[in-house]
N, CA, C and O atoms as a GROMACS GRO file, in nm:
protein
  112
    1ASP      N    1   0.222   0.272   2.993
    1ASP     CA    2   0.206   0.265   2.847
    1ASP      C    3   0.143   0.149   2.775
    1ASP      O    4   0.104   0.153   2.658
    2ASP      N    5   0.136   0.024   2.871
    2ASP     CA    6   0.081  -0.070   2.828
    2ASP      C    7  -0.063  -0.054   2.806
    2ASP      O    8  -0.123  -0.116   2.718
    3ALA      N    9  -0.116   0.025   2.880
    3ALA     CA   10  -0.268   0.054   2.869
    3ALA      C   11  -0.295   0.096   2.715
    3ALA      O   12  -0.398   0.069   2.654
    4ASP      N   13  -0.185   0.166   2.663
    4ASP     CA   14  -0.234   0.223   2.513
    4ASP      C   15  -0.222   0.116   2.421
    4ASP      O   16  -0.275   0.131   2.311
    5LEU      N   17  -0.159   0.004   2.449
    5LEU     CA   18  -0.115  -0.105   2.341
    5LEU      C   19  -0.271  -0.158   2.286
    5LEU      O   20  -0.297  -0.160   2.165
    6PRO      N   21  -0.361  -0.197   2.380
    6PRO     CA   22  -0.478  -0.251   2.310
    6PRO      C   23  -0.554  -0.146   2.211
    6PRO      O   24  -0.600  -0.186   2.104
    7ASP      N   25  -0.564  -0.024   2.249
    7ASP     CA   26  -0.610   0.068   2.169
    7ASP      C   27  -0.550   0.064   2.036
    7ASP      O   28  -0.613   0.055   1.931
    8LEU      N   29  -0.414   0.070   2.048
    8LEU     CA   30  -0.329   0.079   1.899
    8LEU      C   31  -0.353  -0.040   1.834
    8LEU      O   32  -0.362  -0.037   1.712
    9THR      N   33  -0.366  -0.142   1.892
    9THR     CA   34  -0.365  -0.269   1.824
    9THR      C   35  -0.514  -0.281   1.754
    9THR      O   36  -0.529  -0.309   1.635
   10SER      N   37  -0.622  -0.256   1.845
   10SER     CA   38  -0.742  -0.256   1.765
   10SER      C   39  -0.767  -0.141   1.658
   10SER      O   40  -0.845  -0.159   1.564
   11THR      N   41  -0.712  -0.045   1.673
   11THR     CA   42  -0.727   0.067   1.551
   11THR      C   43  -0.630   0.012   1.443
   11THR      O   44  -0.661   0.035   1.326
   12SER      N   45  -0.524  -0.054   1.466
   12SER     CA   46  -0.450  -0.102   1.351
   12SER      C   47  -0.515  -0.227   1.277
   12SER      O   48  -0.497  -0.258   1.160
   13LYS      N   49  -0.595  -0.292   1.372
   13LYS     CA   50  -0.675  -0.386   1.305
   13LYS      C   51  -0.771  -0.315   1.232
   13LYS      O   52  -0.766  -0.339   1.112
   14LYS      N   53  -0.851  -0.241   1.265
   14LYS     CA   54  -0.982  -0.172   1.197
   14LYS      C   55  -0.909  -0.119   1.073
   14LYS      O   56  -0.955  -0.145   0.962
   15LEU      N   57  -0.794  -0.043   1.087
   15LEU     CA   58  -0.748   0.017   0.957
   15LEU      C   59  -0.708  -0.096   0.863
   15LEU      O   60  -0.732  -0.081   0.743
   16CYS      N   61  -0.654  -0.199   0.903
   16CYS     CA   62  -0.621  -0.317   0.830
   16CYS      C   63  -0.739  -0.371   0.743
   16CYS      O   64  -0.733  -0.390   0.622
   17THR      N   65  -0.846  -0.394   0.823
   17THR     CA   66  -0.974  -0.457   0.776
   17THR      C   67  -1.036  -0.351   0.653
   17THR      O   68  -1.085  -0.388   0.547
   18LYS      N   69  -1.021  -0.221   0.696
   18LYS     CA   70  -1.089  -0.138   0.587
   18LYS      C   71  -0.989  -0.165   0.467
   18LYS      O   72  -1.044  -0.201   0.362
   19VAL      N   73  -0.853  -0.154   0.466
   19VAL     CA   74  -0.786  -0.176   0.356
   19VAL      C   75  -0.815  -0.290   0.284
   19VAL      O   76  -0.821  -0.285   0.161
   20ILE      N   77  -0.834  -0.394   0.346
   20ILE     CA   78  -0.874  -0.529   0.282
   20ILE      C   79  -0.999  -0.528   0.225
   20ILE      O   80  -1.021  -0.583   0.117
   21LYS      N   81  -1.085  -0.468   0.294
   21LYS     CA   82  -1.230  -0.465   0.225
   21LYS      C   83  -1.223  -0.378   0.076
   21LYS      O   84  -1.281  -0.408  -0.028
   22GLN      N   85  -1.136  -0.266   0.101
   22GLN     CA   86  -1.134  -0.174  -0.016
   22GLN      C   87  -1.067  -0.265  -0.135
   22GLN      O   88  -1.119  -0.274  -0.247
   23GLU      N   89  -0.951  -0.328  -0.100
   23GLU     CA   90  -0.897  -0.432  -0.192
   23GLU      C   91  -0.997  -0.530  -0.261
   23GLU      O   92  -1.018  -0.543  -0.382
   24ASN      N   93  -1.051  -0.594  -0.162
   24ASN     CA   94  -1.157  -0.690  -0.215
   24ASN      C   95  -1.259  -0.625  -0.302
   24ASN      O   96  -1.301  -0.681  -0.404
   25ALA      N   97  -1.301  -0.507  -0.263
   25ALA     CA   98  -1.398  -0.453  -0.356
   25ALA      C   99  -1.355  -0.394  -0.486
   25ALA      O  100  -1.433  -0.363  -0.576
   26LYS      N  101  -1.223  -0.381  -0.491
   26LYS     CA  102  -1.167  -0.357  -0.629
   26LYS      C  103  -1.157  -0.467  -0.712
   26LYS      O  104  -1.184  -0.458  -0.831
   27THR      N  105  -1.112  -0.594  -0.650
   27THR     CA  106  -1.104  -0.699  -0.743
   27THR      C  107  -1.244  -0.751  -0.790
   27THR      O  108  -1.259  -0.816  -0.894
   28ASP      N  109  -1.357  -0.713  -0.693
   28ASP     CA  110  -1.488  -0.750  -0.751
   28ASP      C  111  -1.511  -0.655  -0.858
   28ASP      O  112  -1.614  -0.661  -0.925
   0.00000   0.00000   0.00000
């Protein structure tokens, strides 16, 4: 199961980055 962890982590980071970028775009 540990092999799945890197994938989940990178996916979560990508999702978080997208959300942050969207929030930044709103404030701009």
